[in-house]
N, C-alpha and C positions, 0 to 999 in steps of 0.2 A: 403572718397568716397561714391557715393552714392549707393542705394541698390534699388533692383527690388523685388516689392512683386508679387509672381507667384500664383494665387490660381486658384482650380478648383473645380467642384461642387463635383468630383466623383475620385476615383482610376483609373477607366475606361478610364478617360480622359487624363491620364498621357502620354500614347504611343504619342498624337497628341501635348500635352503642350512641351513634352522634346524637339522639335526643338528650344523653345524662351530659354529653360535651357541653350541650348547646344551653341547656339549664342550669348548669353550674357557672358556666360563663356569665348568664343572666344574674345570677346571685354575686359575681365579681368572685368567686372561688378559683384558686387556681389548680388546673387540671393538668396530669402527665398522662400520657396514651402510649400505649404501648401494646405489642403483639406477644403475647406468652402461651405457646400450645403446651397443654399438659403433656401430651403425647410425643408431639416432634422437639420439643427442646425442654426436656425435663430438668438439666443443667442449669439453664436462666429463669425455670420456675422456681427451682428451689434457693437460688440466689435471692429473686425477687421476693419471695416469701418470708425468707429469712429477715432480710435487710430494709425492707419497705418502712417501719418503723425508725431506722434510724437514718433515713434520707427524707425527713419531714412531712410524709404521708399520716394522714389521720384517719382515712377511711380508704379502703379498696373497694371498687365496683369491679365484679369479673363477669363478663357475658362468654357464654360459650353453647355450642349447639351439640346435636349429636349424644354422644355420651357423657358429655358435659363435665368432666373431671376438674377441670378448672379453679372453678371457686373453694369447692371443696378441699381439695390439694392447696391451694393457698391459705385457706383457713386452718388447715392443721398445721402450718408451718410459721404465720404470724400473730403477732399479739393484737393486731388491728381488728377492729370490726369489718368483715366482707358482707358485701352486697351482692348475692348472685342474680343475674340476669339471664334466665332461659332464651335460648335464641332457636327460631325454627328454622332449620337449616336445610339444604336440599337432600341429606341424606337422613332427615329425621323420620319419626313416625309420627307427624301431626305435632311436633315439640313435645309429646309427652315423655319422650326418653330425655328430652333435657330436664324439663319439669321436675321429674323425678329423682334424676340422678342430682341435682341440686337442694331440691326441698327434702329427701331422705337421708339427712346427715346423722351420723351416731351422736349419741350422748357425749359432749364435752366437746365437740366442734361443730359449734353453730355457724350456719351461712343464713342471714334475713334473704328470702326470696322473694322477687316481686314477680308480677304476672309476665306470662310468653311474650317476649319484646316488649318487656316493661321497662327499658332503661330510663326514661322521663322520670318514672317515680324513683327509680334506684337512685337517679341524681338528688330529686327531692329528699329522700331519706338520708342520703349523706349530707346535705347541707341541714335537715334537722338534726341530726347527730351533732355536727360542728356548732350549729345554733344552739346547742342547750349549754356551752361554755363561752359564746361569742355573741355578746347582745347585738353586733352590727349586722350578723348573719340573721341571726333570731328575727331583727325589725324588718330584714327584706322576707321572710318567708312568712311574715304576718301579714305584710303590703300585698304578697302575691295570692296569699289565701283568698284577702278582701276583693282583690280584682276578680279571684273565681267566682266568688260570690255575688259580686254588681254584675258580672256577666251572664251569671244564670237568670239573676233578676230582670235584666235588661231582656234577655230572649222570652221570659214569660210575659213580662209585657208585650212583646212583639206579637205573642198572641192575640189578644185582646183587641 
């Protein structure tokens, strides 16, 4: 079974990143969570990025606030798809610094970027990547999306 690596720059990012952890667990996808600071633990970052694919990961979700170098640096080191989650942190400029740091990657080093604090969508996107080659996961995603549709239809009915 595929495994998703979820990393963040500091423990203060965990409340945001918990949404990715929760949705992936809902899809019964294994996750491994760690703190990897691009600026405070560069050796750990290099080891993680260079070796994630040998440790059974299929996708890496990286959340970071402020300068937000973690997703891009991991993407520069790893052959795996990387999904960046910009986190609005206490030292942030309304989150724009994080968004732009993750979004504006140079050619050849892609990072799929979700909305500010959008860890749930990062988890869903990671599941969809795995689901493209795993029928069981794909069925769970289809059921999840059908449930979303049913909730919208029920909400519309409540208005009448």
